[in-house]
C-alpha positions in Angstrom: 106.1 124.6 114.5 103.5 123.0 112.2 101.3 120.1 113.3 101.8 116.8 111.5 98.9 115.8 109.2 98.6 112.6 107.2 97.1 113.0 103.7 94.6 110.4 102.6 94.6 109.5 98.9 91.7 111.8 98.1 93.6 114.8 99.3 96.5 113.9 97.0 94.1 113.4 94.1 92.7 116.9 94.5 96.2 118.3 94.2 96.2 117.2 90.6 92.5 117.3 89.7 91.2 119.6 87.1 87.5 118.9 88.0 87.1 120.7 91.4 89.1 124.0 91.7 87.7 124.6 95.2 88.9 121.3 96.6 92.2 121.6 94.8 92.8 125.0 96.4 91.9 123.7 99.9 94.2 120.7 99.4 97.1 122.9 98.3 96.5 125.2 101.3 96.8 122.2 103.6 100.3 121.7 102.3 101.2 125.1 103.6 99.5 124.7 106.9 100.8 121.3 108.0 103.9 119.2 108.0 102.4 116.6 105.6 102.9 112.9 105.8 101.5 110.2 103.5 102.1 106.5 102.9 103.2 104.1 100.2 99.6 102.9 100.2 98.2 106.3 99.3 100.9 106.7 96.6 99.9 103.3 95.1 96.2 104.3 95.2 97.1 107.6 93.5 99.1 105.9 90.8 96.2 103.5 90.2 93.8 106.4 89.5 96.5 108.2 87.4 96.9 105.1 85.2 93.4 103.6 85.0 91.0 106.5 85.3 92.9 109.6 84.3 95.2 107.9 81.8 98.2 110.0 82.7 101.4 109.4 80.7 104.3 107.9 82.6 106.2 111.1 82.6 103.3 113.0 84.2 103.0 110.4 86.9 106.7 110.6 87.6 106.5 114.4 87.9 103.5 114.2 90.2 105.4 111.7 92.4 108.3 114.1 92.6 106.0 116.9 93.5 104.5 114.9 96.3 107.9 113.8 97.6 108.9 117.5 97.7 106.0 118.4 100.1 105.3 115.2 102.0 107.2 112.6 104.0 106.3 109.2 102.7 105.8 106.4 105.3 106.3 102.8 104.4 103.6 100.4 105.3 105.2 97.6 107.5 103.9 94.7 109.6 103.5 96.9 112.7 101.3 99.3 110.8 99.3 96.3 109.3 98.8 94.7 112.8 97.6 98.0 114.2 95.3 98.5 111.3 93.7 95.2 112.0 93.1 96.3 115.6 91.6 99.6 114.4 89.3 97.6 112.0 88.1 95.4 114.9 87.5 98.4 117.3 86.0 100.9 114.9 84.7 99.0 111.8 86.4 101.1 109.2 87.4 99.3 106.0 90.8 97.6 106.2 92.3 100.1 103.7 91.1 103.1 105.7 92.5 101.4 108.8 95.9 101.2 107.1 95.8 104.9 106.5 94.8 105.6 110.1 97.5 103.3 111.4 100.1 104.9 109.2 99.1 108.3 110.5 99.3 107.1 114.1 102.7 105.5 113.6 103.9 108.7 112.0 102.9 110.7 115.1 100.4 112.8 113.2 98.0 115.0 115.1 95.5 114.8 112.2 94.5 112.7 109.2 93.0 114.7 106.4 90.3 112.8 104.6 86.8 113.3 103.2 86.0 109.6 103.5 86.0 109.0 107.3 84.0 110.4 110.3 85.0 114.1 110.7 86.1 114.9 114.2 86.5 111.3 115.4 89.6 110.6 117.5 91.4 107.3 117.3 94.4 106.7 119.4 95.0 110.4 119.7 94.6 111.0 115.9 91.9 113.4 114.8 90.1 112.8 111.5 89.5 116.1 109.7 87.5 116.7 106.6 89.1 119.9 105.4 86.3 120.4 102.8 83.5 120.8 105.4 
């Protein structure tokens, strides 16, 4: 049985990036290795990059979202996740938005959160932060 891993926005972005083939390959490999989870927050952040920075047409964004849906379970951010994120923020000092990701991963019973933006190897409430690019 595969371990559950939460994908931070940057991992999702590399799945569609044409700028860094190595990180794209590593991100795609993670999809095979883990049972992947992400959140509506990560999807919203991804869409923001697609529309503002990468200027993707709507049809490409819709196809990308379908691709993600086919390989990831998507967790809704609710008040329980938000309240826990605030506790994580107070205890660990991560940005509020990173804490939402951490909280979503914990509420999704993930063993790992894959991210290049947080402290690799740190464990928060049983969740291990892993930078798969190291």
